[in-house]
C-alpha positions as CSV (number, residue, x, y, z in Angstrom):
1,X,-12.5,3.4,10.3
2,X,-13.3,5.5,7.3
3,X,-11.1,3.7,4.8
4,X,-12.6,0.4,5.9
5,X,-16.1,1.7,5.5
6,X,-16.0,3.6,2.2
7,X,-12.4,3.4,0.9
8,X,-12.1,7.2,1.0
9,X,-8.7,8.5,0.9
10,X,-7.4,12.1,0.6
11,X,-4.6,11.0,-1.6
12,X,-4.2,8.2,-4.2
13,X,-0.7,6.9,-3.8
14,X,1.2,3.8,-2.9
15,X,-1.0,0.7,-3.7
16,X,-3.4,2.9,-5.7
17,X,-0.7,3.3,-8.4
18,X,-0.4,-0.4,-8.8
19,X,-4.2,-0.9,-8.9
20,X,-4.6,1.8,-11.5
21,X,-1.9,0.3,-13.6
22,X,-3.5,-3.1,-13.4
23,X,-6.9,-1.6,-14.4
24,X,-5.2,-0.3,-17.6
25,X,-3.6,-3.6,-18.6
26,X,-5.7,-6.4,-20.1
27,X,-5.7,-9.8,-18.6
28,X,-3.1,-12.1,-20.1
29,X,-0.6,-9.3,-20.6
30,X,2.8,-9.2,-18.9
31,X,3.1,-7.6,-15.5
32,X,6.4,-7.0,-13.7
33,X,7.4,-8.8,-10.5
34,X,9.9,-6.3,-9.2
35,X,12.8,-7.7,-7.2
36,X,12.2,-10.7,-5.0
37,X,8.5,-9.8,-4.3
38,X,9.3,-10.7,-0.6
39,X,9.5,-7.2,0.8
40,X,6.9,-6.4,3.4
41,X,4.2,-3.8,2.7
42,X,2.7,-1.8,5.5
43,X,-0.6,-0.4,4.4
44,X,-2.5,1.0,7.4
45,X,-5.6,3.1,7.5
46,X,-5.1,6.7,8.7
47,X,-7.9,6.1,11.2
48,X,-5.7,3.5,12.9
49,X,-2.8,6.0,13.0
50,X,-4.9,8.7,14.6
51,X,-6.6,6.4,17.1
52,X,-3.2,4.9,18.0
53,X,-1.5,8.3,18.5
54,X,-4.5,9.5,20.6
55,X,-4.4,6.4,22.8
56,X,-0.6,6.3,23.2
57,X,-0.6,9.9,24.3
58,X,-2.6,8.9,27.4
59,X,0.5,7.1,28.7
60,X,3.3,9.7,28.7
61,X,5.5,7.9,31.2
62,X,5.4,4.7,29.2
63,X,6.0,6.2,25.8
64,X,8.6,8.8,26.8
65,X,11.8,8.2,24.8
66,X,10.3,5.2,23.0
67,X,9.8,4.4,19.4
68,X,6.4,3.0,18.4
69,X,6.0,1.6,14.9
70,X,2.4,2.0,13.9
71,X,2.5,-0.7,11.3
72,X,0.7,-3.9,10.5
73,X,2.2,-6.5,12.8
74,X,1.4,-9.1,10.1
75,X,2.4,-7.3,6.9
76,X,1.8,-8.9,3.5
77,X,4.6,-9.3,0.9
78,X,4.7,-7.2,-2.2
79,X,4.0,-9.9,-4.7
80,X,1.3,-11.4,-2.5
81,X,-0.5,-8.0,-2.6
82,X,0.1,-7.7,-6.3
83,X,-1.6,-11.0,-6.9
84,X,-4.5,-10.1,-4.5
85,X,-5.1,-6.8,-6.4
86,X,-5.1,-8.7,-9.7
87,X,-7.5,-11.3,-8.4
88,X,-9.9,-8.7,-6.9
89,X,-9.9,-6.9,-10.2
90,X,-10.6,-10.1,-12.0
91,X,-7.3,-10.0,-13.9
92,X,-4.7,-12.7,-14.6
93,X,-1.3,-11.5,-15.7
94,X,1.9,-13.2,-17.0
95,X,4.4,-12.1,-14.4
96,X,8.0,-11.5,-15.3
97,X,10.9,-10.8,-13.0
98,X,12.7,-7.5,-13.3
99,X,15.2,-5.9,-11.0
100,X,14.3,-2.6,-9.5
101,X,17.4,-1.0,-11.1
102,X,16.4,-2.1,-14.6
103,X,12.8,-1.0,-14.1
104,X,13.9,2.4,-12.8
105,X,16.1,2.8,-16.0
106,X,13.2,1.9,-18.2
107,X,10.8,4.2,-16.4
108,X,13.2,7.1,-16.0
109,X,11.9,9.2,-19.0
110,X,9.0,11.4,-17.8
111,X,6.8,10.3,-20.7
112,X,7.1,6.7,-19.7
113,X,6.0,7.6,-16.1
114,X,3.1,9.5,-17.6
115,X,2.0,6.5,-19.7
116,X,2.5,4.0,-16.8
117,X,0.9,6.4,-14.3
118,X,3.5,5.8,-11.7
119,X,6.5,7.9,-10.5
120,X,9.9,6.2,-10.8
121,X,10.6,6.8,-7.1
122,X,7.9,4.3,-6.2
123,X,10.0,1.4,-7.6
124,X,12.3,1.4,-4.6
125,X,9.3,0.4,-2.4
126,X,8.8,-2.8,-4.3
127,X,12.0,-4.3,-3.0
128,X,12.5,-2.3,0.2
129,X,13.7,-5.1,2.6
130,X,12.7,-3.7,6.0
131,X,10.7,-5.1,8.9
132,X,9.2,-2.7,11.5
133,X,8.9,-4.0,15.0
134,X,5.4,-3.1,16.3
135,X,5.6,-5.1,19.5
136,X,5.8,-2.1,21.8
137,X,2.9,-0.3,20.1
138,X,0.8,-3.5,20.0
139,X,1.4,-4.1,23.7
140,X,0.0,-0.7,24.7
141,X,-2.7,-0.4,22.0
142,X,-4.1,-3.8,22.9
143,X,-5.2,-2.4,26.3
144,X,-7.5,0.0,24.4
145,X,-8.6,-2.7,21.9
146,X,-6.9,-0.9,19.1
147,X,-5.6,-3.2,16.4
148,X,-4.3,-2.6,12.9
149,X,-6.8,-4.2,10.5
150,X,-5.4,-6.5,7.8
151,X,-5.5,-4.9,4.4
152,X,-7.5,-7.9,3.2
153,X,-10.4,-6.7,5.3
154,X,-10.8,-3.5,3.3
155,X,-9.0,-4.0,0.0
156,X,-12.3,-4.5,-1.9
157,X,-13.5,-1.2,-0.4
158,X,-10.3,0.6,-1.5
159,X,-10.6,-0.8,-5.1
160,X,-14.3,0.1,-5.3
161,X,-13.6,3.7,-4.1
162,X,-10.8,4.0,-6.7
163,X,-13.0,2.6,-9.5
164,X,-15.8,5.0,-8.6
165,X,-13.4,8.0,-8.5
166,X,-10.9,7.1,-11.3
167,X,-12.2,9.8,-13.7
168,X,-11.5,12.4,-11.0
169,X,-8.0,10.9,-10.6
170,X,-7.5,10.9,-14.4
171,X,-8.4,14.6,-14.5
172,X,-6.4,15.7,-11.5
173,X,-3.7,13.0,-11.4
174,X,-2.5,11.2,-8.4
175,X,-1.3,13.4,-5.6
């Protein structure tokens, strides 16, 4: 999978916003823990999605009328990933709790979003309490030995790619 091999992505978004923000903030500084921190995060490589769609399409009778969540069957929690990103960046933060609503109000001015480097719309995902049931997809995909990799298997590669390409990101912005 490309993202696992070299971290390459066509679009820096989602977790990359958090990683970039962490790169800006020195260790020891405050960092927000948005909401409960217990919301599940589904980070999946695009290669997994493409392989899964191609494989599932081989079974038209089995998939007809079905819903197949191509998600991580063992998703990590938001705050767990935040701590992992910080650890992998060699950072230690003083986490403080803030509600998504309060953080959205604080980040609503465009100049604040520009300074932080994160759109205010992203805040909702930090406390988005939803669980995707991937059992149907896993059942069929396992026949083809297709499995969603754990983000911990390639998080260092993602961070390395971001670090190597952050000047490009700074010039062009996240998109």
